[in-house]
C-alpha positions as CSV (number, residue, x, y, z in Angstrom):
1,M,108.4,84.1,119.9
2,V,105.5,86.1,118.9
3,Y,107.4,89.1,119.0
4,L,110.0,87.5,116.6
5,V,107.4,86.5,114.2
6,L,105.9,90.1,114.3
7,A,109.3,91.5,113.8
8,A,109.7,89.2,110.6
9,I,106.3,90.0,109.2
10,V,107.3,93.9,109.3
11,I,110.7,93.5,107.9
12,A,109.3,91.2,105.1
13,A,106.5,93.5,104.2
14,D,109.0,96.7,104.1
15,Q,111.5,94.6,101.9
16,I,109.1,93.0,99.7
17,T,107.6,96.6,99.0
18,K,110.9,98.1,98.7
19,M,112.0,95.6,96.0
20,M,108.5,96.1,94.1
21,I,109.1,99.8,93.8
22,R,112.9,99.4,92.9
23,S,112.0,96.7,90.4
24,A,109.0,98.9,88.7
25,L,109.8,102.6,88.9
26,V,112.8,104.8,88.3
27,P,114.0,107.2,91.2
28,G,111.6,110.4,91.0
29,E,109.0,108.5,89.2
30,T,105.3,108.9,90.8
31,I,102.4,106.8,90.2
32,P,99.1,108.8,91.4
33,V,97.0,106.4,93.5
34,I,94.2,108.9,94.9
35,G,95.0,112.0,92.7
36,D,97.8,114.0,94.1
37,F,96.6,113.2,97.6
38,F,98.2,110.0,97.7
39,T,101.0,108.7,95.3
40,I,103.7,106.2,95.3
41,T,106.8,108.2,94.5
42,Y,110.3,106.2,94.5
43,V,112.9,108.2,96.6
44,Q,116.3,107.2,97.4
45,N,116.9,108.5,100.9
46,K,120.6,108.7,101.8
47,G,119.7,110.5,105.0
48,A,117.7,109.9,108.3
49,A,114.1,111.1,108.7
50,F,113.4,114.0,106.2
51,G,116.9,113.6,104.6
52,M,118.8,114.8,107.8
53,L,122.3,113.7,108.3
54,S,122.6,112.8,104.7
55,G,126.0,111.2,103.7
56,Q,126.5,110.0,107.4
57,S,126.1,106.2,106.3
58,K,128.2,104.8,109.0
59,L,126.4,106.8,111.7
60,L,123.1,106.0,110.1
61,T,123.7,102.4,110.5
62,L,125.8,101.6,113.6
63,I,123.8,103.7,115.9
64,P,120.2,102.3,114.7
65,L,122.0,98.9,114.8
66,A,122.9,99.1,118.4
67,V,119.5,100.5,119.4
68,I,117.6,97.7,117.5
69,I,119.8,94.9,119.2
70,A,119.1,96.6,122.7
71,A,115.4,96.7,121.8
72,M,114.9,93.2,121.0
73,A,117.3,92.1,123.8
74,F,114.8,94.0,126.0
75,V,111.7,92.6,124.4
76,L,112.9,88.9,124.5
77,F,114.4,89.0,127.9
78,S,112.4,91.2,130.2
79,K,110.0,89.5,132.3
80,K,108.4,92.3,133.8
81,T,107.4,94.5,130.8
82,H,104.0,94.7,129.8
83,P,103.1,92.8,126.5
84,F,101.7,96.1,124.9
85,V,105.0,97.8,125.5
86,K,107.0,94.8,123.8
87,F,104.6,94.8,121.0
88,A,105.3,98.5,120.5
89,V,109.1,98.1,121.0
90,T,109.2,95.3,118.4
91,L,107.4,97.4,115.8
92,I,110.1,100.2,116.4
93,A,112.8,97.7,116.2
94,A,111.5,95.7,113.0
95,G,111.0,99.0,111.4
96,G,114.7,100.1,112.2
97,A,115.8,96.8,111.0
98,G,114.0,97.2,107.6
99,N,115.7,100.5,106.9
100,I,119.1,99.1,108.3
101,I,119.0,96.5,105.6
102,D,118.7,98.9,102.9
103,R,121.6,100.9,104.2
104,I,123.8,97.9,104.5
105,Q,122.8,96.7,101.3
106,L,122.3,100.0,99.0
107,G,123.9,102.5,101.0
108,Q,120.3,104.6,101.1
109,V,116.6,103.8,102.0
110,T,114.0,103.1,99.7
111,D,111.0,105.2,100.5
112,M,107.6,105.3,98.5
113,I,104.5,106.5,100.2
114,S,103.6,109.9,99.8
115,F,100.6,112.0,101.0
116,S,100.1,115.6,99.9
117,I,99.4,116.7,103.4
118,F,102.3,115.1,104.8
119,P,105.5,116.2,102.6
120,P,108.0,113.5,103.7
121,V,108.0,110.3,101.7
122,F,108.1,107.2,103.7
123,N,108.1,103.3,103.7
124,V,106.6,100.3,105.6
125,A,109.7,100.5,108.1
126,D,108.9,104.0,109.0
127,I,105.2,103.2,109.6
128,G,106.4,100.6,112.1
129,V,108.7,102.9,114.0
130,T,105.8,105.6,113.8
131,V,103.1,103.2,114.8
132,G,105.5,101.6,117.7
133,C,106.5,105.2,119.2
134,F,102.7,106.2,119.2
135,L,101.9,103.0,121.0
136,V,104.5,103.6,123.6
137,L,103.2,107.3,124.2
138,I,99.8,105.9,124.5
139,Y,101.1,103.5,127.2
140,V,103.0,106.0,129.1
141,L,100.0,108.3,129.0
142,F,97.4,105.7,129.7
143,G,99.0,102.6,130.7
144,D,97.7,102.9,134.5
145,R,94.2,103.2,133.4
146,I,94.4,100.2,131.0
147,D,96.2,98.1,133.2
148,A,93.2,99.0,136.1
149,A,90.5,98.4,133.6
150,L,92.1,95.1,132.6
151,S,92.5,94.0,136.2
152,R,88.9,95.0,136.9
153,G,87.8,92.7,134.0
154,K,89.8,89.8,135.0
155,K,88.3,90.1,138.7
156,G,84.8,90.2,137.2
157,E,85.6,87.1,135.1
158,D,86.9,85.2,138.3
159,I,83.6,86.0,140.2
160,G,81.2,85.1,137.4
161,S,83.1,81.7,136.7
């Protein structure tokens, strides 16, 4: 249940920010937040990451939709998966869902967050996907150590209780 709530929060934050941008700006309009370093720039992205596969709307909808369904089924029905991994996969799926909603409703994804040191303009859904992927990578690289440290901590608590 907690994973569905997390997904709902990410999707809602994504959709609300996109709605605000679409209602306040015209495509291509930029609002400086921190000079030219950080701006809000309204971009209509018809492609995937970095505008790749532009114009492939069906492909960019069907494949991610299947992946999102599989990911959430994994999160909800997997009994042996570490909660950290479920949390990360939920972020990835929720971010994907936020962008799929745009593709289905608008035929494109609304992007708005821009940093001068990172050229692509992105959105809250992209942040969910990126953070989720980063967390999966952290778990793959350090999961055994994290689990061992947590296990040692629990044993210490049992002894001291």
